N, C-alpha and C positions, 0 to 999 in steps of 0.2 A: 810827781806823776800820780802817786797814791791819793793825794788830796783831790786832784781833778776827778779821778775815778769815784771817790767817795761822794764828792759834791754832785756829780752827774747821776750817780745811782740814787742818791737822796732825792734829787729833783724828779727823776723818773717815777720813783715811788710816790712822792707827793702829788704829782700830776695824775697818776693812776688812781690814787685815793680820791682826789677831787672829782675825777670823771665818774668814778663809781657812785659817789654821793649824789652828784648831779643827776645821773641816770635813775638812781633809786627814788630821788625826790620828785622827778618830773615824769617818769615813764612807768612807774609801778604803783600799785594801790593795795588796799586792804581787801581781804577776801570776805565777801558777804554771800548769803544764801537766800534764795527766794523761791516761792511756790507760784507757778502760773495758775492763778485761781480767778483771774478776770480777763476779759477780752481787751484788745487794744483801745486806748482812749482816743486815738486819732489814726486815720489811714490816709496817706498822701501818695500821689503819683510822683515817681522819680523820673524827671525828664532829662534828656541830653541837651547839648548846646543848640540843637535845631528845634527843640520843643516837643520832640517825639517821646511819648511815654515808654520808658524802658523797664520799669520795675515798680513795685509798691513798697512803701515804708510803713511799718506798723509800730506805733509809739505806745509804750507801756509805762504805767506808773504803778509800782508795786511796793509792798512792805518787804523789807529785807532785814536780816539779822546776821551779826558776825559771830565768831566762836565764843566771844565773851558775853553774848546775850544782848549787845547793844542793837536796838532796833532803829531803822531809819526808812524813809520813803525814797525810792530810787526810780529815776526815769531813764529809760533806754529804748533802743530801737532794734527791730528785726527787719531785714530786707528780703523780699521775694515771696515770703509766705508767713502767715501768722504762726505764733508759737503754739505748741500742743498743750492743751489744758491739763492741769493736775500733774505737771512735771516739775521737778526741782532743778534749779539752776545755781551754779557757782558763779558769782560775779566778781571781777576785779574792779574795785571802785576807788577812784581818786577824787578827793573832795572838790578840787577845782575843775577837773576835766570830765568828771562823771564816770560812766562805765567804760573801761578800757577794753575788756573782753569778757566773754561769758561762755560757759559750756554746761551741758546737761549732766546731772549727777543722779545716782540712784538714792532712794530714800534710806535704804539700809546702810549707805555710806555716811550718813549724817548722824550726829548725836541725837539722843531723845530730846534734849533741851531745845535744839534747833527745830526739829520737826514739830514739837509742841508749840513753840513760839509762832511758827508759820501756819499752823492749822487752826 
């Protein structure tokens, strides 16, 4: 009976570890920072199934930097309204999937190295 419990417990732990690795690999990304210093490169209408315009999509292509100072060009969208100029964003970036999510951050929350790289 003890062997069965040990085997089942080990199996549950292994499955949990595999699920955690799968989630981390496929649904999380690396944190990058960017400064909204350009307008959108493309503006498109978002239509529903009937062809009625429901919203606008604003496509941006901006330079971004991570905490280690690695710089890259990142493309992402905003829906509904354009982003405010001269604001900093924190982006969660996945190499295959692109930007997973983003939110605004204050300049004083960033290191001097990051703000200098972006300005």
